[in-house]
N, C-alpha and C positions, 0 to 999 in steps of 0.2 A: 745177721739181721740187716735188711735193706732199708734205705731212706727213701720213702716214696716221693717222687717228684715227677711232674709232667714235663718232660724234656723234649716234646714233640717238635717244637720250633727251633731246637738246638741243632740246626742244620744249615747247610749252605744253600743259598737261594737257588743255585742251578740244580739241585736235587728236586726242588719243587717244579721249576720250569720244565725240566725234562719229564717229570710225572705228567704235567699237564699235556706235553707233546705225546706221551704214550696214550694217555686218555683220549686225546682228540684224533689219533690215528691208531685205532685199537691194534695191538700187537699181542696176540694170544700166546705169549711166551712165558714159560717158567725159566727162570735164569739161576745159575749158580755163580756166586761171588765168594772169593776167598780173600780173607784179611790175613796178611803176613808181613814180615819185615825183611829187609835184605842184609843189614849188617848188624852184628852184635853191638850193643851200646858200651860205652866206656872202655872200649878195647877189650871187653871181657871175652871169654872163651864160650860163653852161652848167655842166654837170657832166661827169665822166669816169667811165665804167663801169669797175668793178673788182671783184674777188672771184670771178670765174668759175672760176678754177682750183681754189679750195677748195670750190666748190660741186660740181664734178665729183668731187673727191675724196670729199665726203659722200656723194653718190649712189652712187658705186662701192661704198662701204663700209657702206652702210645695211642693217643687219640687227639683229635683237634677240637679243642673247647670252642664254645661260641666266641669267646674273646679272641682266640687264635683265628677263627674264620673271619672275623671283623677286621682284625688287622691285615690279614692278607687281602681282603677286599679293598682295603685302603691304599694298597700298592698299585692298584689299577692295572695289573698285568695278568689277573686270573679271571676266567669267565665263571659265570654263576653255575653252570652245570658242573664244572669241575670242583668248585667250592662245595657245591651240595654233596658230591662224592666224598670229599674230605670230611664232611661233617658225620659221615657214617663209617669212616675208615677205621678198620682193625687189621692187625697183622695176621696173616693167615698162613704163613709159610713154615718151613722146618729150619731149624738152626742146630748145627753141631759145632762142638768147641773142644779145645784141650783144656782140661780142668786147671783152675788157679793152682799155683804153686809147682806147676810142672816145669821141669827144665826144657827149654825149646831152643831152636836154632834157625838161622836164616832160611827163608823161602818155604817153611812149613806153614800150612794154613792154620792158624791160631783158632779162627772162627770160619765157619762155612755156612753161608745163607743160601737156602733153596726156596724161592718164592716167586710169585709173579713179578715181572721185572720192575714194575712201578714200586712195589713194596720193598724189593731188594735194594733198588736205588735210594729210596727215602732213608733207610737205616744206616747208610754208609758212614756219614759224618760223625754221628753219635757214637757208633761202634769204634771208630778209629780214635776219637779223642778220649774215650774211656780206656780203651785197651792200651793205647800208646802211653798215656800218662802212668797208669798204674803199673804196667809191666817195666816202664823206665825205672820208677822209684823202687820197686821191688828188686830189681836187678842191681841197683846201685847199693840197696841195703845189704843184699847178699855179699857183695864185694867188701863192704865195710866190715860186716860180721866175720867173714873169712880171714880179714886182715887181723883181727882182734884174736884170733887163735884161741877161742873158748872163752875169752872174757865176755862180760855181759856189755851190749850196746843199747843205750836209751836214746830214743828218737826224741828231739825237742826243737823241731824247726818251725813250729806253727807261725811265730811272728815273722818268719823270713819266707814263708811260702807265698806262691803267686795267688793269693786270695784264700778265702774260707774253704771252698771246696777242694782246693788243692791241698790245703793243710789237713783236712779231715780224711780224705781219701788217700792222700800220700802217707799219712801216719798208718792208715790201715795196710797200705801196701808195704810199708816198712816192717810192720810186724810180721807179715807174711814172709818177707825176706830174712827174718831171723832176729829182729830186735826183741828185747825182752820186756819192753814197756814203752809209752809214750808219755810226754808231758800234756798231750791234747786230751782235755777232759771230755769234750764232746765226742771224740773217737772212742774214748773209753766207754761211754754211756751207750753209743749207737751199736758198737760191735763187741762189747763185753771183752775188752783187752786191758791188761794192767796199765794204771796210769802211776807215773813216778815223778818225783821232783824235790827240790830241796829249798833254798831260798836265795834271793838275790843280794848283791852288794848293797842295795839300799836298805835292807833289813839291818845290816851291821851299822851302816852310817846313821840310821835313825836313832840309835842308842848312844848314851854318853860314852860308852867305849865298847871295844870288841868282846871282851870277856863277858860283860852284861848281856850283850846281844846273844852270844852263844849260849849262855846259861838259861836265858829265857826261852830260846828255841828248844833246848834240850829238855826243858820242863814241860813244854807243850807236847814233844813228840819223842819220848824216850825210847820208843821201839823202832824208830826210823829216823835216826839222828845222823845226818850228813851235814857237816859244817864247811861253810865256804871260807877258805883261810887266806886269800890272797887280797883282801880289800886294802890292807895297808902294808904289811911285810910278811910274806909267807912264812919263812923260818924263824924270824925274830919275834913275831908276834902271833901270827895266826895259828900255826902249829902248836906253840906252847900254850896259848889260851885253850885250844881245843882239847889238848891233854890235861889241862887243869880241870876242865868241865868233865871229861871222861873219868877223871879219878874221882871227883864228887859223886858222879853217877855210880861209879863201882862201890864206893863206900855206902851208898844208899841202896845198893842192890837193886839198881834200876838199869843197869847195863845188860839187858838181856836180849834185845833186838839186833837189827842191823845198825851199825854205826860206823862212822869214818869221817874222812875229809874230802873236799873237792877243791881242785887247783883249777884256775880258769885263765891263767896268764903266765908268761914267764917261759923259762927253760924247763919244759914238763919232765924231761928225763932227769935233769939234775935235781930239780925240786922234789920230784917223787922219791928218788933215792935217798935224799937227805931226810925227808919226812918219814920214810919207812924206818930208818935207823932210830930217829927220835921216838916214834910210837913204839917200837919194839924194845927199846931201852926202858920205856915206862910200863911195859908188860901188856901193851895193847896190840898184840900180834894178830887179832882178828879184825882190827879196824881196816875198813876198806879205804883204798885210795882211788878216788874217781877223778876224771879230767874232762874238761871241755876245751874251749878255745879254738874255733874254726878248724876242727878236725876232719879229715877224710881218710880214705883206706890207705893212702900213701904215707901220711904222716903217722898213723897209727902203726903201720908196718915198720916204719923207721924207729919209732919210739920202742917198739918190742925188740927189735934188733939191737938197739942201744942198752937194752936191760932195764927200761923204765919199770918202776915198781907200781904201775897202775893196773888195776884189774877190773876197772868199771869205766866205760867211756860214754860221754854224752856228745851226741853228734847231731848238728842242727842244720845250718844252711846248705852245706855242701851235700848233705843226704837229701833233704826234702825238695831241693831244687835240681838235683843231679847236676850241680853247677858247671862240671867240665864237659858235660854232654846233655844238653838240655832238651834233646828231642830223640823219640824212639825210632821214628821213621816208618812206622807201619803203613801199609797201602791196602787197597780194596780193589781187586781186579775181577772182571769177568771171566769166567772159566768155561762155561758152557751154556747152551740154551736148548730149550726143548719146545716144539710147537704141539699144542694140544696133548695127547696121550702118547706121542712118538718117543723115539730114543733121544737122549741128550746128544747134541752135537758139540764137540769141543771147539773152543775158541782160543786164540793165542794172540797175545799183543807183542809186536815186534818192536825193535829199537835198535838204534845204532849202537847203543851200549848193551852188550850181551847180558850184563847183569839184570837188565829191565825186561828181557824177553820172559814172558810168564810160562807156567806150566798149565797145560790145558786139562779139561776133563773134570770128571767127578771124583774127587780124591779123598784119601785118608792118609794117615801116617802110622807107621809101625816102628817100634823101638826094638832094636836087637841087643840083647844082653849075652856077655859070656856066661855060660851056665856054671863054670867053675867057680866064679868069684862074684857074679851078679853085677859086674861092671857094664857100663854102656859101651857097646862096640861102635854102633852106627845107628842112624836112622834111615828109613826108606819111605819116600813119599810114593804111594801107589794108587793104582785105581781102586774104587771101592769093591769091585767084583774080582780083584786079584786074589789068588789062593796060594798060601804058602804052607809048607809041611815041614815042621821042625826036625823030622827025622830024615829029611833028605838034605844033601849038600846045597848050599846057597851061595852063589856068586854075587857080590856087590861091587860097584864100580862107580868112579867119579864121573857125573854126567858132562863134565867139561873135558877133562883129561882122561878119556875113556880107557886108556892103556893102563891106568892105575886101578887094578882090581885085587879083591881079596876073596878067597874061597873059604867058606865056613863049612866045616864037615857037619853032616847030619848028626844031631845028638849033642853037639858042643854049644848050641846056643838056644836061647828063648826069645820069643816075640811077644810084644804087648802092642795092642791097637791104642793109640792115645786118645783119638777123638771120641766124644760121647754125645749121644742126642740130648739136646737142651729143649727144644720146642718141636712139637709135632703138630702140624696143622694149626698153628697159632696158640696151642696149649702147652704151657710149661710142664715138662715131664722130668725136670732135674731139680734137686734140691741142694743148695750150696751148703758145704759144711760150715762150721763156725770158723772164724778167723784163726783161732789158736790150733784147731785141727788142721787147717790149711798149713799153717806154720810148721807144724810137726811133719806133715807130708812133704813139705818143700825142703826140709832138713833131710829127710830119707832120700828125695830125688837127688840132691847134691852129693850125697854119700855114694851114688852110683857112679860119679864121675871120678876119673883119675885125677891125682893132685895136679899133674901137668895142665890139665884143662882149667884149673882153678887158679893158676898163676895170675898175678895182677898184671905183669907185663909179658907180652909175646906168649900168650897161652896157646897150648897144643890145640889144633883144630879137630873138632868132631865132624866126621864126614855125613852129609846128608845126600843120599843117593836117590836115584829113581828107579822104580821097578822096570824090568824089561819092556813090559806092555806100554807103560807110561813114556818111557824113553823112545820107544818106536813110534808112538803117536805123536809126540812132540817133534820128532825128526821128519815124519811124513808130513805134517802141517807146514814145517818149515821148507821142505822140498817142494811142496805144492806152490808156495809163494816164491820159489826161486832163490830161497835163502839157504845157504850151508848151515848144518847144525852147529851147536856150540862145541 
């Protein structure tokens, strides 16, 4: 489900001033722009694409309202003929994208826009802000989920998110990354994902004593009774009072659903171990021990290594803000232009920094899997008209350190093209799956990775190679400009 908004003016001013420049100096060019990123976020071995559904909603609703035109007129920098053009504006181009939930790597085009250059220029900012944010949070969530080693991760960072939109779409992204639920009720309503929650310390403090607070809550929610036990003293008061309530529920035959405790402060490893002993001694072996308290993937991994008896984790601030890596770093670069009905002419951006030299041409991405085990071997960025035959030997090589080569024997590998067509001449031809379906797809995607690539620290690098023809195109353009290849 999408949230319909008119985000047309969610753009940088220079996109509009460039549009007017193209309008005043007619350039009958169709352009290809690629949106990609250069470095995996959070020190991860990969990223996960997210945000396409909102991009689709944005493109579908892209139009300048009368209020938008009036505001632009008030800036006194746009001529009336250009404003008249904007009043009739609709996106008419093609868009290709890698579907949400797909494992991706640096320099691969996540979204490719083929459109008249004015239109392709306009959509840059919105595409980047949507894809950058949601891909970042999905990737962060996947790290947290992987650190939990099969335990459930609950997202509840709404109150710490950078505003309502970041909270709503960040929670959606976290669900794609593998969270089992969110505290964000609006996200639950909009995207049909599970909502979860317990109660606050203020609930305990508002009653005459802790036991009465627990008992009242248990009577209200007997089938989902998780009690926050650290308001006063976790082991001397909280856990004993929770056990007392659980015993009463058991005698009343009301202990039929999910039940347990949550710890929100202190030494989580020690407290969870002691709480587990107390709960087990009382016969509550099925009681869940959940934890919160400024968790991230590193702390969860450490607690798991220490043998903490926590099986459910609530993660807020560090997930919803990706606190240690607050930006994804995606960019949007011109790759080719075509005048009229002619052929696309590849374009390349040069830089003193070789990482910022772009890949030219009309491209797509192929993923190579080892046929014997289904594991991801490498990715190849290729030109759209490149042809591969899985029955033939395939040699792939690092585009920078070209002596690093791998020869794959025909029949030992399989190929999958990652990009799909989303818009065809301005009409949407792709339907986004549900968030929960994307989540399952994302889990499957990560299962194609070797464990070494999923390490939190110093992960194994997955190579992204260039096809022979794309490599030669890039080298030729660099040679023409008097620049040595990478």
